[in-house]
Gaussian input, Z-matrix of N, CA and C with variables (Angstrom, degrees):
# hf/3-21g

backbone

0 1
 N
 C     1     B1
 C     2     B2     1     A1
 N     3     B3     2     A2     1     D1
 C     4     B4     3     A3     2     D2
 C     5     B5     4     A4     3     D3
 N     6     B6     5     A5     4     D4
 C     7     B7     6     A6     5     D5
 C     8     B8     7     A7     6     D6
 N     9     B9     8     A8     7     D7
 C    10    B10     9     A9     8     D8
 C    11    B11    10    A10     9     D9
 N    12    B12    11    A11    10    D10
 C    13    B13    12    A12    11    D11
 C    14    B14    13    A13    12    D12
 N    15    B15    14    A14    13    D13
 C    16    B16    15    A15    14    D14
 C    17    B17    16    A16    15    D15
 N    18    B18    17    A17    16    D16
 C    19    B19    18    A18    17    D17
 C    20    B20    19    A19    18    D18
 N    21    B21    20    A20    19    D19
 C    22    B22    21    A21    20    D20
 C    23    B23    22    A22    21    D21
 N    24    B24    23    A23    22    D22
 C    25    B25    24    A24    23    D23
 C    26    B26    25    A25    24    D24
 N    27    B27    26    A26    25    D25
 C    28    B28    27    A27    26    D26
 C    29    B29    28    A28    27    D27
 N    30    B30    29    A29    28    D28
 C    31    B31    30    A30    29    D29
 C    32    B32    31    A31    30    D30
 N    33    B33    32    A32    31    D31
 C    34    B34    33    A33    32    D32
 C    35    B35    34    A34    33    D33
 N    36    B36    35    A35    34    D34
 C    37    B37    36    A36    35    D35
 C    38    B38    37    A37    36    D36
 N    39    B39    38    A38    37    D37
 C    40    B40    39    A39    38    D38
 C    41    B41    40    A40    39    D39
 N    42    B42    41    A41    40    D40
 C    43    B43    42    A42    41    D41
 C    44    B44    43    A43    42    D42
 N    45    B45    44    A44    43    D43
 C    46    B46    45    A45    44    D44
 C    47    B47    46    A46    45    D45
 N    48    B48    47    A47    46    D46
 C    49    B49    48    A48    47    D47
 C    50    B50    49    A49    48    D48
 N    51    B51    50    A50    49    D49
 C    52    B52    51    A51    50    D50
 C    53    B53    52    A52    51    D51
 N    54    B54    53    A53    52    D52
 C    55    B55    54    A54    53    D53
 C    56    B56    55    A55    54    D54
 N    57    B57    56    A56    55    D55
 C    58    B58    57    A57    56    D56
 C    59    B59    58    A58    57    D57
 N    60    B60    59    A59    58    D58
 C    61    B61    60    A60    59    D59
 C    62    B62    61    A61    60    D60
 N    63    B63    62    A62    61    D61
 C    64    B64    63    A63    62    D62
 C    65    B65    64    A64    63    D63
 N    66    B66    65    A65    64    D64
 C    67    B67    66    A66    65    D65
 C    68    B68    67    A67    66    D66
 N    69    B69    68    A68    67    D67
 C    70    B70    69    A69    68    D68
 C    71    B71    70    A70    69    D69
 N    72    B72    71    A71    70    D70
 C    73    B73    72    A72    71    D71
 C    74    B74    73    A73    72    D72
 N    75    B75    74    A74    73    D73
 C    76    B76    75    A75    74    D74
 C    77    B77    76    A76    75    D75
 N    78    B78    77    A77    76    D76
 C    79    B79    78    A78    77    D77
 C    80    B80    79    A79    78    D78
 N    81    B81    80    A80    79    D79
 C    82    B82    81    A81    80    D80
 C    83    B83    82    A82    81    D81
 N    84    B84    83    A83    82    D82
 C    85    B85    84    A84    83    D83
 C    86    B86    85    A85    84    D84
 N    87    B87    86    A86    85    D85
 C    88    B88    87    A87    86    D86
 C    89    B89    88    A88    87    D87
 N    90    B90    89    A89    88    D88
 C    91    B91    90    A90    89    D89
 C    92    B92    91    A91    90    D90
 N    93    B93    92    A92    91    D91
 C    94    B94    93    A93    92    D92
 C    95    B95    94    A94    93    D93
 N    96    B96    95    A95    94    D94
 C    97    B97    96    A96    95    D95
 C    98    B98    97    A97    96    D96
 N    99    B99    98    A98    97    D97
 C   100   B100    99    A99    98    D98
 C   101   B101   100   A100    99    D99
 N   102   B102   101   A101   100   D100
 C   103   B103   102   A102   101   D101
 C   104   B104   103   A103   102   D102
 N   105   B105   104   A104   103   D103
 C   106   B106   105   A105   104   D104
 C   107   B107   106   A106   105   D105
 N   108   B108   107   A107   106   D106
 C   109   B109   108   A108   107   D107
 C   110   B110   109   A109   108   D108
 N   111   B111   110   A110   109   D109
 C   112   B112   111   A111   110   D110
 C   113   B113   112   A112   111   D111
 N   114   B114   113   A113   112   D112
 C   115   B115   114   A114   113   D113
 C   116   B116   115   A115   114   D114
 N   117   B117   116   A116   115   D115
 C   118   B118   117   A117   116   D116
 C   119   B119   118   A118   117   D117
 N   120   B120   119   A119   118   D118
 C   121   B121   120   A120   119   D119
 C   122   B122   121   A121   120   D120
 N   123   B123   122   A122   121   D121
 C   124   B124   123   A123   122   D122
 C   125   B125   124   A124   123   D123
 N   126   B126   125   A125   124   D124
 C   127   B127   126   A126   125   D125
 C   128   B128   127   A127   126   D126
 N   129   B129   128   A128   127   D127
 C   130   B130   129   A129   128   D128
 C   131   B131   130   A130   129   D129

   B1=1.3449
   B2=1.5549
   B3=1.2985
   B4=1.4215
   B5=1.4313
   B6=1.2713
   B7=1.5282
   B8=1.5582
   B9=1.4344
   B10=1.3494
   B11=1.5840
   B12=1.2639
   B13=1.4470
   B14=1.6307
   B15=1.4002
   B16=1.4783
   B17=1.4270
   B18=1.3797
   B19=1.4353
   B20=1.5356
   B21=1.4709
   B22=1.4403
   B23=1.5408
   B24=1.1914
   B25=1.4742
   B26=1.4818
   B27=1.3086
   B28=1.4464
   B29=1.4363
   B30=1.3175
   B31=1.5254
   B32=1.4900
   B33=1.2420
   B34=1.4394
   B35=1.4899
   B36=1.2361
   B37=1.5215
   B38=1.4597
   B39=1.2847
   B40=1.4472
   B41=1.5240
   B42=1.3357
   B43=1.5240
   B44=1.4929
   B45=1.3325
   B46=1.4976
   B47=1.5339
   B48=1.2384
   B49=1.4621
   B50=1.4136
   B51=1.4430
   B52=1.4978
   B53=1.4886
   B54=1.3100
   B55=1.3554
   B56=1.5744
   B57=1.2933
   B58=1.4806
   B59=1.5315
   B60=1.3357
   B61=1.4035
   B62=1.5694
   B63=1.3189
   B64=1.3912
   B65=1.4822
   B66=1.3977
   B67=1.4869
   B68=1.4616
   B69=1.2346
   B70=1.5478
   B71=1.4528
   B72=1.3804
   B73=1.4622
   B74=1.4650
   B75=1.3114
   B76=1.4787
   B77=1.4218
   B78=1.4184
   B79=1.4645
   B80=1.5034
   B81=1.3616
   B82=1.3984
   B83=1.4766
   B84=1.3555
   B85=1.4962
   B86=1.5245
   B87=1.2593
   B88=1.5462
   B89=1.6037
   B90=1.4567
   B91=1.4772
   B92=1.5054
   B93=1.3300
   B94=1.4023
   B95=1.4973
   B96=1.2968
   B97=1.4028
   B98=1.5649
   B99=1.3016
   B100=1.4388
   B101=1.4966
   B102=1.3882
   B103=1.5246
   B104=1.6368
   B105=1.3817
   B106=1.4611
   B107=1.6032
   B108=1.3387
   B109=1.3822
   B110=1.5062
   B111=1.3914
   B112=1.3848
   B113=1.4806
   B114=1.2546
   B115=1.5723
   B116=1.5163
   B117=1.3074
   B118=1.4425
   B119=1.5461
   B120=1.1868
   B121=1.3698
   B122=1.5272
   B123=1.3314
   B124=1.5841
   B125=1.4524
   B126=1.2916
   B127=1.5251
   B128=1.5265
   B129=1.2425
   B130=1.4431
   B131=1.5042
   A1=106.32
   A2=122.65
   A3=119.52
   A4=115.05
   A5=121.70
   A6=122.64
   A7=111.66
   A8=114.55
   A9=119.56
   A10=112.30
   A11=116.09
   A12=123.64
   A13=112.73
   A14=110.72
   A15=115.13
   A16=111.03
   A17=122.83
   A18=123.39
   A19=109.14
   A20=119.06
   A21=123.93
   A22=105.07
   A23=123.70
   A24=127.05
   A25=114.69
   A26=119.29
   A27=119.58
   A28=118.76
   A29=119.97
   A30=123.34
   A31=111.83
   A32=119.54
   A33=125.19
   A34=116.65
   A35=120.17
   A36=126.41
   A37=103.17
   A38=117.52
   A39=120.59
   A40=114.62
   A41=119.72
   A42=119.85
   A43=105.71
   A44=116.79
   A45=120.66
   A46=104.57
   A47=116.44
   A48=121.96
   A49=107.18
   A50=112.71
   A51=115.63
   A52=111.49
   A53=118.44
   A54=134.79
   A55=111.64
   A56=115.57
   A57=118.97
   A58=109.57
   A59=117.32
   A60=118.74
   A61=108.98
   A62=121.47
   A63=128.33
   A64=111.88
   A65=115.61
   A66=114.02
   A67=114.71
   A68=122.91
   A69=124.58
   A70=109.21
   A71=119.52
   A72=117.87
   A73=114.04
   A74=121.84
   A75=117.82
   A76=115.43
   A77=115.81
   A78=115.88
   A79=109.00
   A80=120.60
   A81=122.56
   A82=114.17
   A83=114.23
   A84=129.21
   A85=101.62
   A86=117.77
   A87=122.95
   A88=106.70
   A89=108.62
   A90=109.88
   A91=108.90
   A92=124.80
   A93=127.52
   A94=111.06
   A95=119.25
   A96=121.64
   A97=116.66
   A98=112.92
   A99=117.06
   A100=112.87
   A101=113.85
   A102=116.75
   A103=111.00
   A104=112.43
   A105=115.49
   A106=110.23
   A107=114.51
   A108=121.02
   A109=114.61
   A110=116.32
   A111=121.92
   A112=120.32
   A113=114.55
   A114=123.44
   A115=108.89
   A116=118.73
   A117=121.01
   A118=110.44
   A119=125.31
   A120=134.71
   A121=114.34
   A122=111.37
   A123=116.78
   A124=105.30
   A125=113.90
   A126=120.30
   A127=115.17
   A128=126.91
   A129=129.57
   A130=107.49
   D1=133.22
   D2=175.85
   D3=-85.99
   D4=175.52
   D5=-172.15
   D6=-66.73
   D7=-43.30
   D8=-179.41
   D9=-60.29
   D10=-46.59
   D11=177.05
   D12=-56.86
   D13=-47.13
   D14=175.84
   D15=-61.42
   D16=-43.33
   D17=-174.58
   D18=-65.07
   D19=-35.57
   D20=-171.58
   D21=-77.45
   D22=-24.66
   D23=-176.33
   D24=-106.60
   D25=11.72
   D26=173.29
   D27=-71.95
   D28=148.63
   D29=172.50
   D30=-123.30
   D31=153.57
   D32=166.04
   D33=-98.56
   D34=142.96
   D35=-177.22
   D36=-104.37
   D37=118.44
   D38=177.68
   D39=-63.66
   D40=-49.83
   D41=-177.58
   D42=-135.15
   D43=151.93
   D44=176.84
   D45=-77.89
   D46=149.97
   D47=172.92
   D48=-109.24
   D49=169.59
   D50=176.20
   D51=-65.11
   D52=155.61
   D53=0.07
   D54=-78.75
   D55=141.50
   D56=-179.96
   D57=-72.21
   D58=154.66
   D59=-178.94
   D60=-66.65
   D61=157.19
   D62=170.93
   D63=-79.25
   D64=162.18
   D65=170.12
   D66=-63.14
   D67=-31.58
   D68=175.05
   D69=-61.89
   D70=-51.25
   D71=178.27
   D72=-61.98
   D73=-36.68
   D74=172.43
   D75=-64.26
   D76=-38.42
   D77=179.51
   D78=-64.16
   D79=-37.70
   D80=179.64
   D81=-55.67
   D82=-40.50
   D83=-172.79
   D84=-69.50
   D85=-49.32
   D86=-173.72
   D87=-61.39
   D88=-50.19
   D89=-175.61
   D90=-61.61
   D91=-41.41
   D92=179.98
   D93=-61.50
   D94=-39.56
   D95=176.09
   D96=-66.23
   D97=-30.94
   D98=177.14
   D99=-71.32
   D100=-23.93
   D101=-177.12
   D102=-93.41
   D103=-7.34
   D104=-177.81
   D105=-70.28
   D106=150.36
   D107=178.50
   D108=-68.29
   D109=139.25
   D110=179.95
   D111=-87.34
   D112=-7.38
   D113=-179.93
   D114=53.53
   D115=49.48
   D116=172.31
   D117=84.37
   D118=19.60
   D119=-178.67
   D120=52.86
   D121=44.10
   D122=-177.88
   D123=-76.97
   D124=141.51
   D125=174.50
   D126=-65.81
   D127=146.49
   D128=-178.04
   D129=-60.06

């Protein structure tokens, strides 16, 4: 699937359903986010 097709078919999830993420999963997400490029420190 190419990028435009992916963007055209994306959906947003309002609320998370069970099962909730574990502490280790959340820790992995945060650690990955800290390593992500900041693209010149541009504000969101």
